[in-house]
C-alpha positions as CSV (number, residue, x, y, z in Angstrom):
1,M,5.8,-89.8,3.2
2,N,8.5,-92.1,2.0
3,K,12.2,-91.7,2.7
4,V,14.2,-90.0,-0.2
5,L,17.4,-91.1,-1.8
6,I,19.2,-88.3,-3.7
7,G,21.1,-89.9,-6.6
8,I,23.8,-88.0,-8.4
9,P,25.5,-89.5,-11.5
10,T,28.9,-88.0,-12.2
11,F,31.4,-88.6,-15.0
12,F,34.2,-86.3,-14.0
13,G,33.7,-86.2,-10.2
14,N,35.2,-82.7,-10.2
15,N,34.5,-79.6,-8.3
16,L,31.0,-79.3,-9.7
17,A,30.0,-82.6,-8.2
18,V,31.7,-81.7,-4.9
19,N,29.9,-78.3,-4.8
20,C,26.6,-80.0,-5.7
21,V,26.9,-82.4,-2.7
22,A,28.0,-79.6,-0.4
23,S,25.0,-77.5,-1.3
24,I,22.7,-80.4,-0.5
25,L,24.3,-81.1,2.8
26,Q,24.0,-77.4,3.7
27,N,20.3,-77.2,2.8
28,V,18.8,-80.7,3.4
29,P,18.9,-82.1,6.9
30,D,19.9,-85.8,7.2
31,A,20.3,-86.1,3.4
32,D,20.7,-89.6,2.0
33,I,23.0,-89.1,-1.0
34,R,24.4,-91.6,-3.4
35,V,27.0,-90.4,-5.9
36,L,27.5,-92.9,-8.7
37,K,30.5,-92.8,-11.1
38,N,28.9,-92.3,-14.5
39,D,31.0,-94.5,-16.8
40,M,27.9,-96.0,-18.3
41,G,26.1,-92.8,-19.4
42,W,23.6,-90.7,-17.6
43,L,20.5,-92.7,-18.4
44,K,21.9,-96.1,-17.3
45,A,23.4,-94.5,-14.2
46,C,20.0,-93.0,-13.2
47,N,18.4,-96.4,-13.8
48,K,21.0,-98.1,-11.6
49,I,20.3,-95.6,-8.8
50,M,16.6,-96.3,-9.1
51,V,17.1,-100.1,-9.0
52,E,19.4,-99.9,-6.0
53,A,17.4,-97.4,-4.0
54,P,15.8,-98.8,-0.8
55,P,12.3,-100.2,-1.5
56,D,10.7,-97.7,0.8
57,S,12.5,-94.6,-0.8
58,D,11.4,-92.1,-3.4
59,V,14.2,-91.0,-5.6
60,L,15.4,-87.5,-6.4
61,L,17.8,-87.6,-9.4
62,M,20.1,-84.6,-9.7
63,N,22.8,-83.7,-12.2
64,D,26.3,-83.1,-10.8
65,D,26.3,-79.6,-12.4
66,T,23.5,-78.4,-10.1
67,F,23.7,-76.3,-6.9
68,V,20.8,-76.4,-4.4
69,L,19.5,-73.1,-3.0
70,C,16.9,-74.5,-0.6
71,N,15.8,-77.7,1.2
72,I,14.9,-79.1,-2.2
73,V,13.8,-82.5,-0.8
74,K,11.1,-80.8,1.3
75,E,10.0,-78.4,-1.5
76,L,9.6,-81.2,-4.0
77,Q,8.2,-83.7,-1.5
78,D,5.5,-81.3,-0.3
79,V,4.1,-81.0,-3.8
80,A,4.5,-84.7,-4.5
81,Y,2.4,-85.7,-1.5
82,S,-0.2,-82.9,-1.8
83,D,-2.2,-85.3,-4.1
84,E,-2.0,-89.0,-4.5
85,K,-2.2,-88.6,-8.3
86,I,1.1,-86.7,-8.4
87,G,3.9,-89.0,-9.4
88,I,6.8,-86.8,-10.5
89,V,7.9,-83.3,-9.5
90,G,10.5,-81.0,-11.1
91,G,12.1,-77.9,-9.6
92,K,12.8,-74.4,-10.9
93,A,16.2,-74.3,-12.6
94,L,18.1,-71.0,-12.5
95,G,21.1,-69.8,-14.4
96,P,24.4,-69.0,-12.6
97,D,23.2,-65.5,-11.7
98,R,20.5,-67.2,-9.5
99,D,17.8,-64.8,-10.8
100,I,16.9,-66.0,-14.3
101,V,14.9,-69.1,-15.0
102,I,16.3,-71.6,-17.5
103,N,13.7,-74.3,-17.0
104,Y,10.3,-74.8,-15.3
105,G,8.8,-77.6,-17.2
106,I,9.1,-78.7,-20.9
107,Y,7.1,-77.7,-24.0
108,I,6.7,-80.6,-26.4
109,A,5.4,-79.8,-29.9
110,T,3.4,-82.2,-32.0
111,D,6.6,-82.7,-34.1
112,G,8.4,-83.9,-31.0
113,N,10.7,-80.9,-30.6
114,T,11.1,-79.6,-27.1
115,A,11.8,-76.3,-25.4
116,H,12.3,-75.1,-21.8
117,K,9.3,-73.3,-20.4
118,Y,9.8,-69.8,-19.0
119,F,13.4,-69.6,-20.2
120,G,14.7,-66.1,-19.5
121,K,12.0,-65.1,-17.1
122,H,12.9,-63.6,-13.7
123,K,12.5,-66.2,-10.9
124,N,10.0,-64.0,-9.1
125,E,7.6,-64.2,-12.0
126,I,7.2,-67.9,-11.5
127,T,5.4,-68.4,-8.2
128,K,2.7,-71.1,-8.9
129,I,2.8,-74.9,-8.8
130,E,2.2,-76.0,-12.3
131,K,1.0,-79.1,-14.0
132,Q,3.4,-80.2,-16.8
133,K,3.6,-82.6,-19.7
134,A,7.2,-83.3,-18.6
135,V,10.0,-82.0,-16.5
136,E,13.7,-81.7,-17.1
137,G,16.0,-84.3,-15.7
138,S,18.6,-82.1,-13.9
139,A,16.5,-82.4,-10.7
140,W,13.3,-84.4,-10.6
141,Y,11.6,-86.2,-7.8
142,I,10.1,-89.6,-8.6
143,K,7.8,-91.3,-6.1
144,R,8.3,-95.0,-5.3
145,D,4.9,-95.9,-6.6
146,V,5.8,-94.6,-10.0
147,I,9.0,-96.7,-10.2
148,D,7.2,-99.8,-9.0
149,K,4.4,-99.3,-11.5
150,I,6.1,-98.3,-14.7
151,G,9.7,-99.4,-14.1
152,L,12.8,-97.6,-15.3
153,M,13.7,-95.2,-18.2
154,E,14.1,-96.9,-21.6
155,E,17.8,-97.4,-22.4
156,K,17.2,-97.2,-26.1
157,Y,17.5,-93.4,-25.6
158,G,21.2,-93.8,-25.4
159,M,22.9,-91.1,-23.4
160,G,19.5,-89.9,-22.2
161,Y,18.2,-87.0,-24.3
162,R,14.4,-87.1,-24.2
163,A,14.5,-90.1,-21.9
164,E,13.0,-88.1,-19.0
165,V,10.3,-86.8,-21.3
166,A,9.4,-90.3,-22.4
167,Y,9.4,-91.4,-18.8
168,C,7.0,-88.6,-17.8
169,F,4.7,-89.5,-20.7
170,K,4.7,-93.1,-19.6
171,A,3.9,-92.0,-16.0
172,R,1.0,-89.8,-17.3
173,E,-0.4,-92.7,-19.3
174,A,-0.3,-94.7,-16.0
175,G,-2.5,-92.1,-14.4
176,Y,0.1,-89.9,-12.7
177,D,0.3,-86.1,-12.8
178,I,3.6,-84.3,-13.4
179,M,4.2,-81.1,-11.6
180,S,6.7,-78.3,-11.0
181,S,7.5,-76.7,-7.7
182,P,8.3,-72.9,-7.8
183,T,10.1,-73.0,-4.4
184,A,12.4,-75.9,-5.3
185,E,15.1,-73.6,-6.7
186,Y,18.5,-74.7,-7.8
187,V,21.3,-73.5,-10.2
188,H,21.9,-75.7,-13.3
189,F,25.2,-74.9,-15.0
190,T,24.2,-77.1,-18.1
191,S,26.2,-79.2,-20.6
192,Q,29.1,-79.8,-18.2
193,T,29.5,-83.4,-19.2
194,M,28.2,-84.2,-22.6
195,G,29.1,-80.8,-23.9
196,K,32.7,-81.1,-22.7
197,L,33.0,-84.6,-24.1
198,G,31.5,-83.5,-27.5
199,I,28.7,-86.1,-27.2
200,T,25.6,-85.6,-29.2
201,N,22.5,-87.8,-28.8
202,D,19.8,-87.3,-31.3
203,T,16.9,-89.4,-30.1
204,H,14.1,-87.6,-32.0
205,E,13.4,-90.5,-34.3
206,I,13.1,-92.9,-31.4
207,F,10.9,-90.5,-29.5
208,M,8.6,-90.0,-32.4
209,E,8.3,-93.8,-33.0
210,D,7.1,-94.1,-29.4
211,W,5.0,-91.0,-29.1
212,G,4.6,-89.3,-32.5
213,S,1.1,-90.5,-33.3
214,K,-0.3,-89.7,-29.9
215,L,1.3,-86.2,-29.9
216,R,-0.2,-85.4,-33.3
217,L,-3.6,-86.7,-32.2
218,G,-3.4,-84.8,-28.9
219,E,-3.7,-88.0,-26.9
220,I,-0.7,-87.3,-24.7
């Protein structure tokens, strides 16, 4: 298995980011963490982290409004290396009550609209590793092979909305599987940066230009 760099873009650098890092240090032995001041937008910050990660490291990208409840590196990495075809692994995002699932993979309709899978389910109902079309970008593990083969996220997606979905699609076209780990549990407080800044980022048209025809034909 490769080493793992945990990359955390943060705009405000407030208590949420401090608590995120503290939760990782509490649960992940010998964690290699890079916190990057996110003046450039989430997407560009994530790309910068991937570019500057050591060449022998996989990358776990986490939002600063997350709080780890387990050794998330181990839980994601165990799934990632259970099969050489697996390239990206997402976790199980819970709400602040730590019981209710807010995301475990992403639905993508043929019209390009997305929805979080299993939203509102109790965490104990989601117990199986699951193959996905895409995973959400608040905590996702990307193997070095994927980065070396397909590169970075496309920065035409602006502040980042749908960028992780497009990246997962690109990885799948390159032959990788996208999975979710039910034991990689973390809290995601959601919309703590773009929501507070009043930033909207409608990338539906861009996404459909790239993937619309393949979605409609069932080719992706």
